[in-house]
C-alpha positions as CSV (number, residue, x, y, z in Angstrom):
1,M,-9.8,10.2,12.5
2,K,-8.0,11.5,15.6
3,I,-11.4,12.4,17.1
4,S,-12.6,8.8,16.4
5,A,-9.5,7.3,18.0
6,L,-9.9,9.6,21.0
7,A,-13.6,8.6,21.4
8,I,-12.7,4.9,21.3
9,G,-10.1,5.4,24.0
10,V,-12.3,7.4,26.2
11,V,-15.2,4.9,26.0
12,S,-12.8,2.1,26.9
13,L,-11.6,4.0,30.0
14,Y,-15.3,4.7,30.9
15,L,-16.0,1.0,30.7
16,L,-13.1,0.4,33.1
17,V,-14.4,2.9,35.6
18,A,-18.0,1.9,35.3
19,G,-17.6,-1.9,35.3
20,F,-14.4,-3.0,37.0
21,D,-16.3,-3.9,40.2
22,K,-19.4,-5.3,38.6
23,G,-18.3,-8.8,37.8
24,L,-20.2,-10.6,35.0
25,I,-22.8,-8.4,33.3
26,T,-25.0,-9.8,30.5
27,Y,-27.2,-8.1,28.0
28,T,-30.3,-9.6,26.3
29,I,-30.5,-8.7,22.6
30,S,-32.8,-10.4,20.1
31,G,-30.3,-12.3,18.1
32,R,-32.0,-14.1,15.2
33,I,-31.9,-11.1,12.8
34,F,-28.3,-10.5,13.7
35,D,-27.5,-14.2,13.1
36,L,-28.9,-14.1,9.6
37,A,-27.2,-10.8,8.8
38,M,-23.9,-12.2,9.9
39,L,-24.4,-15.3,7.8
40,V,-25.1,-13.2,4.7
41,I,-22.0,-11.1,5.3
42,E,-19.9,-14.2,5.8
43,L,-21.2,-15.7,2.6
44,V,-20.5,-12.4,0.7
45,I,-16.9,-12.5,2.0
46,A,-16.6,-16.1,1.0
47,V,-17.7,-15.3,-2.6
48,Y,-15.1,-12.5,-2.7
49,L,-12.4,-14.7,-1.4
50,L,-13.3,-17.5,-3.8
51,W,-13.0,-15.1,-6.7
52,L,-9.6,-13.8,-5.4
53,G,-8.4,-17.3,-4.8
54,L,-9.2,-18.4,-8.3
55,R,-7.8,-15.2,-9.8
56,H,-4.4,-15.7,-8.0
57,R,-4.5,-19.5,-8.3
58,K,-4.4,-20.0,-4.5
59,Y,-6.3,-23.3,-4.6
60,S,-5.8,-24.1,-0.9
61,V,-7.7,-21.0,0.0
62,V,-10.4,-21.9,-2.6
63,I,-10.9,-25.3,-1.0
64,L,-11.0,-23.9,2.5
65,V,-13.5,-21.2,1.5
66,L,-15.8,-23.9,-0.1
67,I,-15.6,-26.2,2.9
68,Q,-16.3,-23.4,5.4
69,A,-19.2,-22.0,3.3
70,A,-20.7,-25.4,2.8
71,L,-20.5,-26.2,6.6
72,L,-22.1,-22.8,7.4
73,L,-25.0,-23.4,4.9
74,W,-25.5,-26.9,6.2
75,F,-25.5,-25.7,9.7
76,E,-28.1,-23.1,9.0
77,A,-30.3,-25.4,6.9
78,T,-30.2,-28.2,9.6
79,Y,-30.3,-26.3,12.8
80,G,-31.4,-22.8,12.0
81,H,-35.0,-23.5,12.8
82,T,-34.3,-25.4,16.0
83,I,-31.9,-22.9,17.7
84,V,-33.6,-20.8,20.3
85,E,-32.8,-17.2,20.9
86,L,-30.1,-17.0,23.5
87,P,-31.0,-14.6,26.4
88,N,-27.4,-13.2,26.8
89,N,-25.8,-12.6,23.5
90,L,-23.5,-9.9,24.9
91,F,-21.6,-9.7,28.1
92,F,-18.6,-8.2,29.8
93,D,-16.5,-9.1,32.8
94,Q,-13.1,-8.1,34.1
95,F,-11.2,-10.0,31.4
96,S,-13.4,-8.4,28.6
97,I,-12.5,-5.0,30.1
98,I,-8.8,-5.8,30.0
99,M,-9.1,-6.8,26.4
100,A,-11.2,-3.7,25.6
101,L,-8.6,-1.4,27.1
102,I,-5.9,-3.1,25.0
103,I,-8.0,-2.7,21.8
104,G,-9.4,0.7,22.6
105,I,-6.3,2.5,24.0
106,I,-3.4,0.8,22.2
107,G,-5.4,0.2,19.0
108,S,-6.4,3.9,18.9
109,L,-2.9,5.1,19.5
110,I,-1.6,2.9,16.7
111,C,-4.2,4.3,14.3
112,V,-3.2,7.9,15.2
113,Y,0.5,7.0,14.7
114,A,-0.4,5.5,11.3
115,L,-1.6,9.0,10.1
116,G,2.0,10.3,10.0
117,Y,3.5,6.9,9.2
118,M,1.4,6.2,6.0
119,E,2.2,9.7,4.7
120,T,6.0,9.0,5.0
121,Y,5.4,5.4,3.8
122,H,4.1,6.6,0.5
123,E,6.8,9.2,0.2
124,H,9.3,6.3,0.4
125,H,7.3,3.9,-1.8
126,K,6.0,6.0,-4.7
127,D,5.5,2.9,-6.7
128,I,2.7,1.7,-4.3
129,A,-0.8,3.0,-5.0
130,D,-1.9,5.4,-2.3
131,R,-5.0,3.8,-0.8
132,R,-4.9,5.3,2.7
133,G,-8.7,5.7,2.8
134,M,-9.1,2.0,2.4
135,F,-6.3,1.4,4.8
136,F,-7.8,3.3,7.7
137,F,-11.3,2.0,6.9
138,W,-10.2,-1.6,7.5
139,M,-8.1,-0.6,10.5
140,F,-11.3,0.7,12.2
141,V,-13.4,-2.3,11.0
142,F,-10.8,-4.5,12.6
143,L,-11.1,-2.6,15.9
144,S,-14.9,-2.9,15.8
145,A,-14.6,-6.7,15.1
146,M,-12.3,-7.1,18.1
147,F,-14.7,-5.3,20.4
148,G,-17.5,-7.6,19.1
149,L,-15.4,-10.6,19.7
150,V,-14.5,-9.9,23.3
151,F,-18.0,-8.8,24.2
152,S,-19.9,-11.6,22.5
153,N,-21.3,-14.5,24.6
154,N,-22.9,-16.2,21.6
155,L,-20.4,-18.5,19.8
156,M,-22.0,-17.8,16.5
157,W,-21.3,-14.1,17.0
158,I,-17.8,-14.9,18.1
159,L,-17.2,-16.9,14.9
160,F,-18.5,-13.9,12.8
161,F,-16.2,-11.4,14.4
162,W,-13.4,-14.0,14.4
163,E,-13.7,-14.2,10.6
164,I,-13.9,-10.5,10.2
165,T,-10.5,-10.1,11.9
166,T,-9.1,-12.7,9.5
167,F,-10.4,-10.9,6.5
168,C,-9.1,-7.5,7.7
169,S,-5.7,-9.1,8.3
170,F,-5.7,-10.5,4.8
171,I,-6.6,-7.1,3.2
172,L,-4.0,-5.2,5.2
173,I,-1.1,-7.6,4.8
174,G,-1.6,-7.3,1.0
175,Y,-1.9,-3.5,1.1
176,S,1.2,-2.9,-1.1
177,Q,-0.1,-5.4,-3.7
178,T,3.4,-6.6,-4.5
179,A,3.9,-10.3,-5.2
180,E,5.4,-10.9,-1.8
181,A,2.7,-9.1,0.0
182,T,0.0,-11.0,-1.9
183,N,1.5,-14.4,-1.3
184,N,1.9,-13.7,2.4
185,A,-1.6,-12.4,2.7
186,F,-3.0,-15.6,1.2
187,L,-0.7,-17.7,3.5
188,A,-2.2,-15.9,6.5
189,L,-5.7,-16.3,5.1
190,A,-5.3,-20.0,4.5
191,M,-3.9,-20.8,8.0
192,N,-6.5,-18.7,9.8
193,M,-9.3,-20.2,7.7
194,L,-8.1,-23.7,8.7
195,G,-8.9,-22.5,12.3
196,G,-12.2,-21.1,11.1
197,V,-13.2,-24.5,9.7
198,A,-12.5,-26.0,13.1
199,F,-14.6,-23.3,14.8
200,V,-17.6,-24.1,12.5
201,A,-17.1,-27.8,13.3
202,A,-17.3,-27.0,17.0
203,L,-20.6,-25.2,16.4
204,I,-22.0,-28.1,14.5
205,Y,-21.0,-30.5,17.3
206,I,-22.6,-28.4,19.9
207,T,-25.9,-28.2,18.1
208,T,-25.8,-31.9,17.3
209,I,-25.8,-32.8,21.0
210,D,-28.2,-29.9,21.8
211,P,-30.3,-28.9,18.8
212,S,-31.8,-26.0,20.9
213,G,-28.4,-24.3,20.7
214,R,-28.4,-23.3,24.3
215,L,-24.8,-24.5,24.6
216,L,-23.9,-21.9,22.0
217,D,-23.8,-19.6,25.1
218,L,-20.1,-19.4,25.9
219,G,-20.6,-19.4,29.7
220,A,-23.1,-22.3,29.5
221,L,-20.7,-24.4,27.4
222,I,-17.7,-23.8,29.7
223,N,-19.8,-24.7,32.7
224,S,-21.3,-27.8,31.1
225,G,-18.5,-30.2,32.2
226,Y,-15.8,-32.1,30.6
227,A,-17.9,-34.7,28.7
228,V,-19.9,-32.0,26.8
229,A,-17.4,-29.1,26.5
230,I,-14.0,-30.8,25.8
231,V,-14.7,-31.5,22.1
232,P,-15.8,-27.9,21.1
233,A,-13.1,-26.6,23.5
234,V,-10.3,-28.4,21.7
235,L,-11.7,-27.4,18.2
236,I,-12.0,-23.8,19.2
237,C,-8.6,-23.8,20.9
238,F,-7.2,-25.2,17.6
239,A,-8.6,-22.1,15.9
240,G,-6.9,-20.1,18.7
241,L,-3.6,-21.7,17.9
242,T,-3.9,-20.7,14.2
243,K,-4.9,-17.1,15.1
244,A,-2.1,-16.8,17.7
245,A,0.4,-18.1,15.1
246,Q,1.6,-21.0,17.2
247,M,3.7,-23.6,15.6
248,P,3.0,-25.2,13.1
249,F,1.2,-22.0,12.0
250,S,3.8,-19.5,12.9
251,S,5.0,-18.8,9.3
252,W,2.0,-16.7,8.5
253,L,2.8,-14.1,11.2
254,V,6.5,-13.9,10.1
255,G,5.3,-13.4,6.5
256,A,2.8,-10.7,7.7
257,M,5.8,-8.4,8.6
258,V,5.7,-7.3,4.9
259,A,2.7,-5.2,5.8
260,P,3.1,-1.5,6.9
261,T,4.4,-1.3,10.5
262,P,1.1,-0.1,12.0
263,V,-0.5,-3.3,10.7
264,S,2.2,-5.3,12.4
265,A,1.7,-3.4,15.6
266,L,-2.1,-3.5,15.7
267,L,-3.1,-6.8,14.2
268,H,-0.1,-9.0,14.5
269,S,1.2,-8.0,18.0
270,S,-1.3,-6.2,20.1
271,T,-4.8,-7.3,19.2
272,M,-5.6,-9.8,16.5
273,V,-3.2,-12.5,17.7
274,K,-4.4,-11.8,21.2
275,A,-7.8,-13.0,20.0
276,G,-6.3,-16.4,19.7
277,V,-5.0,-16.5,23.2
278,Y,-8.1,-14.8,24.5
279,I,-10.3,-17.7,23.4
280,I,-7.9,-20.3,24.8
281,V,-7.8,-18.5,28.2
282,R,-11.6,-18.4,28.1
283,F,-11.6,-22.2,27.8
284,A,-8.8,-22.8,30.3
285,P,-11.3,-24.0,33.0
286,V,-12.4,-26.8,30.6
287,L,-8.8,-27.8,29.8
288,T,-7.6,-27.9,33.4
289,G,-6.2,-31.3,34.4
290,T,-6.9,-32.9,31.0
291,T,-4.6,-34.6,28.6
292,E,-6.0,-32.4,25.8
293,G,-5.2,-29.3,27.7
294,M,-1.7,-30.6,28.4
295,M,-1.1,-31.2,24.7
296,I,-2.3,-27.6,23.9
297,A,0.0,-26.3,26.7
298,M,2.9,-28.3,25.2
299,V,2.3,-26.7,21.8
300,G,2.6,-23.3,23.5
301,G,5.8,-24.5,25.3
302,V,7.5,-25.8,22.3
303,T,6.6,-22.7,20.3
304,F,7.9,-20.5,23.1
305,L,11.3,-22.3,23.2
306,L,11.9,-22.7,19.5
307,T,10.7,-19.3,18.3
308,S,12.8,-17.6,21.1
309,C,15.8,-19.4,19.7
310,M,14.9,-18.5,16.1
311,A,14.8,-14.9,17.1
312,I,18.5,-15.1,17.9
313,S,19.3,-15.8,14.2
314,Q,17.4,-12.8,12.8
315,S,18.9,-9.4,12.0
316,N,15.7,-8.1,10.5
317,A,14.2,-6.1,13.4
318,K,10.6,-6.8,12.4
319,K,11.3,-10.6,12.2
320,V,12.9,-10.4,15.7
321,L,9.7,-8.8,16.9
322,A,7.6,-11.3,15.1
323,Y,9.3,-14.3,16.6
324,S,9.3,-12.7,20.0
325,T,5.6,-12.1,19.7
326,I,5.0,-15.8,18.7
327,A,7.1,-16.9,21.6
328,N,5.3,-14.8,24.2
329,L,2.0,-15.9,22.9
330,G,3.3,-19.5,23.3
331,L,3.9,-18.9,26.9
332,V,0.4,-17.6,27.4
333,V,-0.9,-20.7,25.6
334,A,1.2,-22.9,27.9
335,C,-0.3,-21.2,31.0
336,A,-3.9,-21.4,29.7
337,G,-3.5,-25.1,28.6
338,V,-2.4,-26.2,32.0
339,G,-5.2,-24.0,33.2
340,T,-4.7,-23.7,37.0
341,Y,-6.0,-20.5,38.6
342,N,-2.5,-19.1,39.3
343,L,-1.4,-19.8,35.7
344,M,-4.5,-18.0,34.5
345,W,-3.3,-15.0,36.5
346,V,0.1,-15.2,34.8
347,A,-1.5,-15.6,31.3
348,I,-3.6,-12.5,31.6
349,L,-0.8,-10.4,33.0
350,L,1.5,-11.6,30.1
351,I,-1.2,-10.4,27.6
352,I,-1.3,-7.0,29.2
353,F,2.5,-6.4,29.4
354,H,3.2,-7.8,26.0
355,A,0.6,-5.8,24.2
356,I,2.0,-2.5,25.5
357,A,5.7,-3.1,25.1
358,K,5.5,-4.8,21.8
359,S,3.3,-2.2,20.2
360,L,5.9,0.4,21.3
361,L,8.7,-1.5,19.7
362,F,7.0,-2.1,16.4
363,L,6.2,1.6,16.1
364,C,9.8,2.6,17.0
365,V,11.2,0.2,14.4
366,G,8.9,1.7,11.8
367,T,10.1,5.2,12.6
368,V,13.7,4.1,12.6
369,E,13.3,2.4,9.2
370,H,11.9,5.6,7.6
371,R,14.8,7.7,9.0
372,I,17.8,5.4,8.3
373,G,16.3,3.4,5.4
374,S,16.8,0.0,7.0
375,R,15.2,-2.3,9.5
376,D,18.4,-4.3,9.9
377,I,19.7,-4.4,13.5
378,E,23.2,-4.0,12.3
379,D,22.3,-0.7,10.8
380,M,21.0,0.6,14.1
381,G,24.5,1.0,15.6
382,G,24.9,4.3,17.4
383,L,21.2,5.0,17.3
384,I,21.6,6.6,20.8
385,E,23.4,9.4,19.0
386,R,21.5,9.6,15.8
387,M,18.0,9.3,17.3
388,P,18.5,9.7,21.1
389,K,14.9,10.0,22.2
390,L,13.7,7.1,20.1
391,A,16.6,5.0,21.2
392,I,15.6,5.5,24.8
393,M,12.1,4.6,24.0
394,M,13.3,1.4,22.3
395,F,15.5,0.6,25.3
396,I,12.5,1.0,27.6
397,G,10.4,-1.2,25.4
398,M,13.0,-3.9,25.3
399,A,13.5,-3.6,29.0
400,G,9.8,-4.1,29.4
401,M,10.1,-7.4,27.6
402,F,12.8,-9.0,29.8
403,L,14.4,-6.8,32.5
404,A,13.5,-6.1,36.1
405,P,11.4,-4.5,37.4
406,F,9.2,-4.5,34.3
407,G,6.1,-6.6,33.8
408,M,7.2,-9.5,31.6
409,I,10.0,-10.6,34.0
410,I,7.5,-10.4,36.9
411,S,5.1,-12.6,34.9
412,K,7.7,-15.1,34.1
413,W,8.9,-15.3,37.7
414,A,5.2,-15.9,38.7
415,A,5.0,-18.5,36.0
416,I,7.9,-20.5,37.4
417,E,6.2,-20.4,40.8
418,A,2.9,-21.5,39.4
419,F,4.3,-24.3,37.2
420,I,6.0,-25.8,40.3
421,Q,2.5,-26.6,41.6
422,A,1.1,-27.8,38.3
423,P,1.2,-31.4,36.8
424,F,4.3,-32.0,34.8
425,G,5.4,-28.5,35.8
426,L,9.1,-29.4,35.7
427,I,8.9,-29.7,31.9
428,F,7.5,-26.2,31.6
429,I,10.0,-24.8,34.0
430,I,12.8,-26.2,31.9
431,I,11.2,-24.8,28.7
432,L,10.8,-21.4,30.4
433,A,14.4,-21.4,31.6
434,F,16.0,-22.2,28.2
435,G,13.5,-20.0,26.3
436,G,14.1,-17.2,28.7
437,S,17.8,-17.5,28.2
438,A,17.3,-17.1,24.4
439,T,15.1,-14.1,25.1
440,L,17.9,-12.5,27.2
441,F,20.4,-13.1,24.3
442,F,18.5,-11.6,21.4
443,W,17.2,-8.6,23.3
444,S,20.6,-7.8,24.9
445,K,22.5,-7.8,21.6
446,W,19.9,-5.5,20.0
447,M,20.1,-3.2,23.0
448,G,23.8,-3.2,22.9
449,K,23.8,-2.2,19.2
450,I,21.4,0.7,19.9
451,I,23.5,2.3,22.7
452,S,26.9,1.7,21.1
453,V,28.8,5.0,20.6
454,M,29.8,6.0,17.1
455,R,31.5,9.3,16.4
456,H,30.3,12.1,14.2
457,Q,26.7,10.9,13.9
458,E,24.0,13.3,12.5
459,N,20.8,13.7,14.5
460,L,17.9,12.3,12.4
461,E,14.9,13.1,14.8
462,S,14.0,16.6,13.7
463,S,11.6,15.6,10.9
464,I,9.6,13.0,12.8
465,K,5.9,14.0,12.8
466,S,4.3,15.3,16.0
467,E,1.5,12.6,16.1
468,K,4.2,9.9,16.1
469,W,6.0,11.5,19.0
470,T,2.8,11.8,21.0
471,V,1.9,8.1,20.5
472,L,5.4,6.9,21.2
473,W,5.7,8.9,24.5
474,I,2.3,7.7,25.7
475,L,3.2,4.0,25.0
476,T,6.6,4.5,26.7
477,G,4.9,5.9,29.7
478,L,2.4,3.0,29.8
479,V,5.2,0.5,29.8
480,V,6.6,2.1,33.0
481,V,3.3,2.9,34.7
482,V,1.7,-0.5,34.2
483,A,4.8,-2.2,35.6
484,L,4.4,0.1,38.7
485,I,0.7,-0.4,39.2
486,F,0.4,-4.1,38.3
487,P,-0.7,-5.0,41.9
488,L,-3.6,-2.6,41.5
489,I,-4.5,-4.1,38.1
490,S,-4.3,-7.5,39.6
491,S,-6.5,-6.7,42.6
492,A,-9.1,-4.7,40.6
493,L,-9.4,-6.8,37.5
494,I,-7.5,-10.1,37.3
495,E,-8.1,-11.5,40.8
496,P,-11.9,-10.9,40.8
497,F,-12.1,-12.6,37.4
498,I,-10.2,-15.6,38.6
499,M,-12.3,-15.8,41.8
500,Q,-15.4,-15.8,39.7
501,I,-14.1,-18.7,37.6
502,Y,-12.2,-20.8,40.0
503,G,-13.3,-19.7,43.5
504,H,-9.6,-19.0,44.4
505,T,-7.4,-16.0,44.6
506,T,-3.7,-16.2,43.8
507,R,-2.2,-13.4,45.9
508,L,0.7,-13.5,43.4
509,A,0.7,-9.8,43.0
510,E,1.3,-9.2,46.7
511,A,3.9,-12.0,46.8
512,N,5.9,-10.4,44.0
513,I,5.8,-6.8,45.3
514,T,8.7,-7.4,47.6
515,I,10.7,-8.9,44.7
516,M,9.8,-6.0,42.5
517,L,10.9,-3.5,45.1
518,L,14.2,-5.3,45.6
519,M,14.8,-5.3,41.8
520,M,14.0,-1.6,41.6
521,G,16.4,-0.9,44.4
522,L,19.2,-2.6,42.6
523,L,18.5,-0.7,39.5
524,I,18.6,2.6,41.4
525,I,22.0,1.8,42.8
526,M,23.7,2.0,39.4
527,P,22.8,5.6,38.5
528,F,23.5,6.8,42.0
529,S,26.9,5.1,41.9
530,M,27.8,7.5,39.1
531,L,27.8,10.4,41.6
532,F,31.1,8.9,43.0
533,Q,32.8,9.0,39.7
534,S,35.2,11.7,38.8
535,K,33.6,14.7,37.0
536,T,36.5,14.7,34.5
537,P,37.2,11.1,33.9
538,K,40.2,10.1,31.9
539,M,39.3,8.5,28.6
540,A,41.7,6.0,27.2
541,P,41.7,5.5,23.4
542,P,40.0,2.2,22.2
543,Y,42.5,-0.7,22.1
544,M,42.8,-2.3,18.7
545,G,45.0,-5.3,19.2
546,G,48.1,-3.1,19.8
547,M,47.6,-0.9,16.7
548,T,47.3,2.9,17.1
549,T,43.7,4.1,16.9
550,E,43.0,6.9,14.6
551,G,40.2,9.4,15.0
552,G,36.7,8.3,14.0
553,M,37.1,4.8,15.2
554,R,39.6,3.8,12.5
555,Y,42.8,1.7,12.9
556,T,45.9,0.9,11.0
557,G,45.7,-2.7,9.8
558,S,48.2,-4.9,8.0
559,A,50.6,-3.3,5.5
560,G,49.8,0.1,7.0
561,V,46.3,0.2,5.5
562,S,43.8,2.3,7.4
563,R,40.5,0.4,8.1
564,N,37.2,1.1,9.7
565,L,36.3,-0.5,13.0
566,V,33.2,-2.7,12.4
567,L,31.4,-4.4,15.3
568,S,28.6,-6.9,14.7
569,N,26.5,-9.3,16.6
570,Y,26.5,-13.0,16.7
571,Y,23.4,-14.6,15.0
572,L,24.4,-18.3,15.2
573,R,22.3,-19.2,12.2
574,N,23.9,-22.7,12.0
575,Y,22.4,-23.4,15.4
576,F,19.2,-21.3,15.6
577,G,18.3,-20.6,12.0
578,E,14.8,-21.1,10.8
579,E,15.8,-23.9,8.4
580,R,17.2,-25.8,11.4
581,L,14.4,-25.4,14.0
582,F,11.2,-24.8,12.1
583,M,10.6,-28.3,10.7
584,P,11.3,-30.2,14.0
585,G,9.0,-27.7,15.8
586,T,6.3,-28.1,13.2
587,L,6.4,-31.9,13.4
588,A,6.4,-31.9,17.2
589,C,3.5,-29.5,17.4
590,W,1.5,-31.4,14.7
591,G,2.1,-34.5,16.8
592,L,0.8,-32.9,20.0
593,I,-2.3,-31.5,18.1
594,L,-3.0,-35.0,16.7
595,I,-2.9,-36.5,20.2
596,A,-5.4,-33.9,21.4
597,F,-7.7,-34.7,18.4
598,I,-7.4,-38.5,19.1
599,M,-8.4,-37.9,22.7
600,V,-11.5,-35.9,21.7
601,V,-12.5,-38.6,19.1
602,G,-12.4,-41.0,22.0
603,V,-14.8,-38.8,23.9
604,V,-17.2,-38.6,20.9
605,L,-17.1,-42.4,20.4
């Protein structure tokens, strides 16, 4: 498996070297045979899911499977004989290369990490059947489907690979086969199939207005103009919202955290959910300047703000990462929905930085959980002493999400600048300011817990498997390196793509280099200032409200009783808890989606 992962990574890098300066490259492949083969596979999967839905009494899934299968069969029966073979079923451009690098390099690294992780997982969960062969099979099927999705120019092919990623997610979330895992797997399946139905409806609409099916070519549809493209664009972007776990569909991603950590890192942070924002970014030129696009952008903005706040209330580390993932995807959706060329630059840069840093954090949390037996943030106090190398990696990963000079803060700075020039940009700047403040809060308190000093801690890193260390060090290095070379990434990949689509260049990378250098300088000042400190500093004992501190961070309390010092974070659940924010966010986002659908109905009529 390591050889397979290495081969995928090498081929992804070769694609970068060979194609970064080529622009849009298309490939002609006879597609009708593939179309029929994909239809058969989709129907086989539908029959299997129908059986599972009936077996587990998940009737919402049964209904959605029947609707989607019926629409696909009707589509094939009605238009199968009229659709011409598209000349360019496959393509790649700079954006496809970026996605391929994320899938091929980060995805392969996560699969290698999973070798050691799954061995330890089954040592800790002896009651769960060891089905590692099946696990890795579906992980690689998923990677294959993601490659197919980002290289397909035929919307029917994109739909096929879209549904394969949904199916892989369903299988892997339910890996442990516990009641909780099964229920959460079906929840993810139902919400993603709702988007799948919308995707099929988009294909039917396209072939209704053009029975030849020439508009099933992704590029042709995007370039066809507002009157033709806006209806399928909104339907497909709705599917993107479900896949990217935007509100009101965010609950499936939070529930998916029951899956083994490599699944969370691969499918639900770095790649599968990126498929949702990938397709919305693709349709950004259609959404630019439209009410429908503004509604989709507002869904992303509301999601970013509320899920950032909900992350504050979580002590479960994987839930914090889940809400943070949903929030950052929301910011990407907001940028793509507004759809200006400079916000497109921001959206793509956010995708890159988030994929690397968040995959590192998920894998670190999985390793910590196996060593300390908990994924609760409060149990990670003193991790800098118990697992110093891993704590440093986590610190870098978190810094990569919100601190200068790492990529996410650069992207958000550029987003503010870009939103200023956009219609209704002030609304998004306010959302970004408050959501960013919430981000600062939940990351800072977690970082503080990790680097807190606790006495007499045992080092727990000695038994971590070598492949885990290799992957973690590579991802840590990528967080730093990509932040340093982002101007090169921009000039070689992002700027040419935007020029091809919009005919404009942003020059945002060059404009932010000075800011990045200033931030790096400020960061360097701090460690150098330590040179002026005394080499033998005088350490005062901790102050405990006037009581004498004993060794081992204990103090004498009332009635002379010796007590342990306990430090804990604020979670403010009464203000930012899921039960307080989820329903208002759900209603608001459903309202925004409804407005977008009403607008496209007006276009149809």
